[in-house]
N, C-alpha and C positions, 0 to 999 in steps of 0.2 A: 799489053801490059797500060802500054800508052794511053787505051781507049777506054781504060777501065778509071784511070787516074784521069782523061780531061771530065770523063763521062761524070764521075765522083770530087768534085772536086771543091764543090762548095760545103762539101761536110767535110773535107780535110783540112780545108782550112779554118771553121769552127775549130775541130779539134786540135790545131795547132793552135791559135787563139789563147781555146781554154786552158793549151800548158802553159802558154807565156806566163798567166794569172795566177795560175797554180803555183809558179817556179819563182814569181814576185813575192806571193806570199812567205816562201818556205825564206827565202832572203831572208828579207825582214823581221822571222822571226826569228833568226839567228840568229842576224846581226844583234837585236836587243837583247837575248841569254846572256850575247857576247858581252860587251857593257856593260850590264846588271853582276856578270861575275868579279868585273874586274879591278868593283868599286870597293876599296880597302875604308875598315872599319879604324880608328881608334883605343877598338877596345881587342883590337887583332892577337893574336901574339904575330910580335915584333914589330910591330905595325910601332910606327913614327910614331912619337905627342902631335897630339894637338898643338900647331902656331896659336895658339890665342890665348891656350894656356901656358902654356911658355913663357908666354912673353909674359907675364903677371910675372911664373915665379924667377925670370931670371928680370926683373925692371925691379929698382935697389925702393927701399924701404922710404915712404914722406914721412914727410918732416912730425903731422900732426898723429904717426902712428903712436910714439909713445909717447902723448899728453893723451890719459886717461878723461873718455870722453862726459860729461856732466850727465850725473845721476838722472833721467828723466822726472817731472812733476808729478805726481803721485796724479791720478785723478780720483778724484769717489765716485764709486760703484751711481749710475743715474738712477735713479728714482723708479720703479717701475711702474708705467703706467694707468694699470693696475687699481695703484694704491695713490697715486698722482691724482693731489684736490678729489680723494673721495670723499674728504666731505662737506666740499663743496655740491658735488655733484647728486648726495644722500639730498643736502637741503635744497637744493635746485627741483630734486622728482619730486619734494613735501609739497613742492608751494605749488606744482604742476597737478599733483595728485587734487590739492585743496580748492584749487582754478575749476577741478575737471568737477566734481563732485560741484560745487555751485552750481555750475552753468548749467547740470542734469538736475538739481532743483529745479532750477527758475524752466527751465524747460519741461519740468512731472506740472509746476504749478500748473503754468501756461496752458500745457494740455488739457487737464483737468479740467471738467464743466462740475459752474459754481453748484453748489446746493438746492438742491429743488427748492420751492416754498410751502410751507406747513399746509397742511390740506385745512380748509376753513371748517371752524367747526359748523358742523350741525346741529343747528338748533332744531330742538325735539319741543314736540309742547305738549307741559305738565298735564299732566291729568290731575284734575279734582280732589286732595286727599280730606284727612275726616282733622286737620285741622284747616284746612282752607277755607275759604272765609265763604260763605256763601249769601249767594244771589237774592236777593228781595223777593221778600215773599215764603221762600223756600225754606224747610225744616230739614234739622240735622237725622236722616233716614240710619246715623249707624243709633242711636237712640235706639230701634229696636230692638230685640234679641233675635241673633242670630244674621243679620244684616252688618258685617265691615264694610271698609274701605271701599277692597273695592266691586264687592253689589252695590252699594251708590253708589258708585261713578258708572256701573251700569245701570244703573234705573235712573239718573242724572241724564246718560245719552237718550233711554225713551220717555224721556220729556217728566217725568215721573220724579216729584220731587218737595211736594207737601206730605200730612202725614192725614191730611184732609180727603185727598187722592185716591191715596192707599184702603182708608177705612168708607171709603163711596163704594169699590170695589164688588160686580156681584160675582155668580161663580164663572159664569163665559168671559169677563175680562178677567178674570185670576186665568184661565185657561189659556188665556192669548196674552199674556205680559212671561205668564209660566215660557212659555214654549219659545221666548226671546231669551232666557235667561239661562240658557245652556249647562253647563255643568251645579248652575247654580237650582235646575226645573227640581221643584220638586218641597222648599223651601219656604214658600209663601206658605202653605197647608200646613206642611210639619210644623214650627212658628205659631202659627193663626196672628199676621205681620196684620190682619183687617183688625183683629181683636184692641190687636197693640197700639198703631196707631191711630184706633178712634177711645181708646183713652187718651193717650197722647193728645192727640188732637181738642179733645176736652178737659187739659189741665187735670187730671183726677189723677195725681200722684200716687196717692195713700192705695186707692181702689188701686193703679197699677202693679203697685210694690208687693199690694197682698197677693196680685197675681200669677204676673212673669220675673218674681224678687227685684231686687234694692239697683235701680237707676245706678251705670256708672258719673 
């Protein structure tokens, strides 16, 4: 037996210490339960009244107890913060809005590019018309029946400006000029420009009107 104890004494010592710790915890737990259970409450049946409350009850009424208290001054209800100064807030907001709009207009006017200058007018050369003054030595080719202002301008561009020139054309010259008249081709022979030009160049108005009609 002694040999067994001597061989296992460290284990026995550890077990003994563990037992002491457990016993100590159990002892403290029982002590706390006992103290809590002995605490009394003034509301328990048969419990003594609280000392403070009893002292207030037993004390003599103060001298000021019989004097009625003055009525507290009536304080009007505070104006809600949402309504206080509502007019001022609205006016200030309107002023700020107008200021912001003015700033926006200034920014837009500053950012908007300046209007582009209108393009310079292009000068179109005027083409000579029937009423335009003729060059020196030039005849009014529109007096020939079948020659209007456009055709007269076309003839002037070809260098033909007088009745005498037209009256002097031969067949080859007529073909050459007719080929350059575009949509007016065929007018020279159809309206007999050569005979008309010869009568107009000679100033024989009666013969002209008897053959081709009244001059305008």
